[in-house]
C-alpha positions as CSV (number, residue, x, y, z in Angstrom):
1,M,0.0,0.0,0.0
2,S,1.3,3.5,-1.0
3,S,1.4,6.4,1.2
4,L,-1.5,7.9,-0.7
5,D,-3.6,4.8,-0.3
6,W,-2.8,4.7,3.3
7,W,-3.8,8.2,3.8
8,R,-7.2,7.7,2.0
9,S,-8.0,4.6,3.9
10,G,-7.3,6.3,7.2
11,D,-10.1,8.1,9.2
12,A,-10.2,11.5,10.8
13,V,-8.3,10.4,13.9
14,T,-5.5,8.7,12.0
15,Q,-5.1,11.6,9.6
16,S,-5.2,14.1,12.5
17,A,-2.4,12.2,14.4
18,A,-0.4,12.0,11.1
19,L,-0.8,15.8,10.4
20,L,0.0,16.6,14.1
21,L,3.3,14.5,13.8
22,L,4.1,16.3,10.6
23,L,3.6,19.7,12.2
24,M,5.6,18.8,15.1
25,S,8.5,17.5,13.0
26,V,8.5,20.6,10.8
27,A,8.4,22.9,14.0
28,S,11.2,21.1,15.8
29,W,13.5,21.0,12.8
30,V,13.1,24.7,12.2
31,V,13.8,25.4,15.9
32,I,16.8,23.1,15.8
33,F,18.4,24.7,12.7
34,W,17.7,28.2,14.0
35,K,19.2,27.6,17.4
36,L,22.2,25.8,16.0
37,R,22.9,28.9,13.8
38,M,22.4,31.2,16.8
39,L,24.4,29.3,19.3
40,Q,27.3,28.6,16.9
41,R,27.9,32.4,16.6
42,A,26.8,33.4,20.1
43,A,29.7,31.7,21.8
44,P,32.4,33.6,19.8
45,D,30.4,36.7,19.7
46,L,30.1,36.8,23.6
47,A,33.9,36.3,23.8
48,R,34.5,39.2,21.4
49,S,32.0,41.4,22.9
50,Q,33.4,41.1,26.5
51,A,36.9,41.7,25.2
52,A,35.7,44.8,23.4
53,F,34.0,46.1,26.6
54,W,37.0,45.6,28.7
55,Q,39.3,47.3,26.1
56,A,37.1,50.2,25.7
57,P,38.5,53.4,27.2
58,N,35.3,54.5,28.9
59,W,31.7,53.6,29.4
60,Q,30.5,55.8,26.5
61,A,32.7,54.0,24.1
62,A,31.8,50.5,25.5
63,A,28.4,50.4,24.2
64,P,29.1,50.8,20.5
65,A,32.2,48.6,20.7
66,V,30.1,45.9,22.2
67,A,27.4,46.3,19.6
68,V,29.7,45.6,16.8
69,F,30.3,42.1,17.8
70,D,27.0,41.2,19.5
71,R,25.0,40.1,16.7
72,D,22.1,38.5,18.7
73,A,22.0,41.4,21.2
74,L,22.8,39.2,24.1
75,L,25.4,41.4,25.8
76,S,24.3,44.9,24.6
77,P,21.3,45.0,26.9
78,L,23.4,44.4,29.8
79,V,25.8,47.2,28.9
80,A,22.8,49.5,28.3
81,A,21.3,48.6,31.8
82,A,24.6,49.5,33.4
83,L,24.8,52.7,31.6
84,E,21.3,53.5,32.7
85,A,22.1,52.6,36.2
86,R,25.0,55.0,36.2
87,A,23.0,57.8,34.8
88,P,22.2,60.5,37.4
89,G,18.8,59.7,38.9
90,A,16.5,61.2,41.5
91,A,18.1,62.3,44.6
92,P,17.7,59.6,47.3
93,A,15.7,60.4,50.4
94,Q,17.4,60.8,53.7
95,G,16.7,57.1,54.7
96,G,14.2,54.2,54.8
97,A,12.8,52.2,52.0
98,E,12.9,55.1,49.4
99,A,16.7,55.5,49.9
100,I,17.2,51.8,49.2
101,R,15.0,52.0,46.1
102,T,16.8,55.0,44.6
103,S,20.3,54.0,45.6
104,A,22.8,53.3,42.7
105,P,23.6,49.7,43.7
106,A,19.9,48.8,44.0
107,R,19.0,50.5,40.7
108,A,22.0,48.6,39.0
109,T,20.8,45.3,40.3
110,R,17.2,45.8,39.3
111,L,18.1,47.0,35.7
112,L,20.8,44.3,35.2
113,R,18.5,41.5,36.4
114,A,15.8,42.6,33.9
115,A,18.3,42.7,31.0
116,L,19.7,39.4,32.0
117,L,16.4,37.7,32.0
118,R,15.6,39.1,28.5
119,A,19.0,37.7,27.2
120,V,18.3,34.3,28.9
121,R,14.8,34.1,27.3
122,R,16.4,34.7,23.9
123,L,18.8,31.9,24.5
124,Q,16.2,29.5,25.8
125,Y,13.6,30.3,23.0
126,G,12.4,27.0,21.4
127,Q,13.7,24.6,24.3
128,V,10.0,24.3,25.5
129,L,9.0,23.4,22.1
130,L,11.6,20.7,21.8
131,A,10.9,19.3,25.2
132,T,7.2,19.2,24.3
133,V,7.7,17.5,21.0
134,G,10.0,14.9,22.6
135,A,7.6,14.1,25.2
136,T,4.4,13.9,23.4
137,A,5.2,12.8,19.8
138,P,5.5,9.0,20.8
139,F,2.1,9.1,22.5
140,V,0.6,10.8,19.4
141,G,2.1,8.0,17.3
142,L,0.9,5.4,19.7
143,L,-2.7,6.8,19.6
144,G,-2.6,6.5,15.8
145,T,-1.3,2.9,16.0
146,V,-4.0,1.9,18.6
147,W,-6.7,3.5,16.6
148,G,-5.6,1.8,13.4
149,I,-5.5,-1.7,15.0
150,Y,-8.9,-1.1,16.5
151,H,-10.4,-0.2,13.2
152,A,-8.4,-3.2,11.5
153,L,-9.8,-5.6,14.0
154,T,-13.3,-4.2,13.7
155,A,-13.2,-4.5,9.9
156,L,-11.8,-8.0,10.0
157,A,-14.6,-9.0,12.7
158,G,-17.2,-7.8,10.3
159,T,-16.0,-10.3,7.6
160,G,-16.3,-13.3,10.0
161,Q,-12.7,-14.5,8.8
162,I,-9.9,-13.6,11.1
163,S,-6.5,-15.0,10.3
164,V,-2.8,-14.0,11.0
165,E,-2.4,-13.4,7.2
166,R,-5.4,-11.0,7.1
167,L,-4.4,-9.3,10.3
168,A,-0.7,-8.7,9.6
169,G,-1.2,-6.2,6.9
170,P,-3.4,-3.9,8.7
171,V,-1.6,-4.1,12.1
172,G,1.7,-3.6,10.2
173,E,0.3,-0.3,8.6
174,A,-0.9,0.8,11.9
175,L,2.4,0.4,13.5
176,I,3.9,2.9,11.1
177,M,2.4,5.7,13.3
178,T,4.5,4.5,16.4
179,A,7.6,4.5,14.2
180,A,6.7,8.0,13.0
181,G,6.2,9.2,16.5
182,L,9.6,7.9,17.5
183,A,11.2,9.5,14.4
184,V,9.7,12.9,15.4
185,A,10.7,12.6,19.2
186,I,14.2,11.3,19.0
187,P,15.8,14.3,17.1
188,A,13.8,16.7,19.3
189,V,15.1,15.0,22.6
190,L,18.7,14.9,21.3
191,A,18.6,18.6,20.2
192,Y,17.0,19.5,23.6
193,N,19.9,17.9,25.6
194,L,22.7,19.1,23.3
195,L,21.5,22.6,22.7
196,G,20.6,22.9,26.4
197,R,24.2,22.3,27.5
198,Q,25.4,25.2,25.2
199,V,22.6,27.4,26.5
200,A,23.5,26.7,30.1
201,H,27.2,27.6,29.3
202,L,26.2,30.9,27.7
203,E,23.8,31.7,30.5
204,A,26.8,31.3,32.9
205,E,29.0,33.7,30.9
206,L,26.0,36.3,30.9
207,E,25.5,35.9,34.6
208,G,29.2,36.4,35.3
209,F,29.4,39.5,33.0
210,A,26.3,41.0,34.7
211,H,27.9,40.4,38.1
212,D,31.0,42.2,36.9
213,L,28.9,45.1,35.7
214,R,27.1,45.2,39.0
215,E,30.4,45.4,40.8
216,L,31.6,48.2,38.5
217,C,28.5,50.2,39.0
218,A,28.8,49.9,42.8
219,V,32.3,51.1,42.7
220,D,31.7,53.9,40.4
221,G,28.5,54.8,42.3
């Protein structure tokens, strides 16, 4: 039986499961290729951007120097947040909670934390999709298999003639859905684990740089 014949012979549940697996596969591969491209250039970009920052003569020259190498805008928001934290703000009160909120170290911590979270979200984008596909695709394929076997048994029971030879074909065709589910899930799981390690390494680099900026802002403040 050809793929077209298999598609025509399937009911709405089987076709919906097959379409869902196809969408999952396309979405996961798009995310995989996009993240591979981003992460492959993010690591050297972070190294060059940090070197450019530390070699800059002053804070005003640091931001454009970092932007030259920071193609994915991972480090630039941190530098911008540090510059904003160092900008003259409202005069602090004499004491109490208002003085804490308007102090330079507190302002730097707040701004750097927000910028770091945005950068981390950019790095982690797509990881949830890969994890979801890896966890659910086998069950979608299993659903298609169980439903196909059920219909095969129902059709054979209606004829009154059930044999191994008549059952092997429909069951074998139904098992294709299980194989398809595994074929969709395995690349997603592998990509999630491998890319997750690179994302964790880059997150550590960003957190370290944000800590350094926080210390610089506290010293300058």
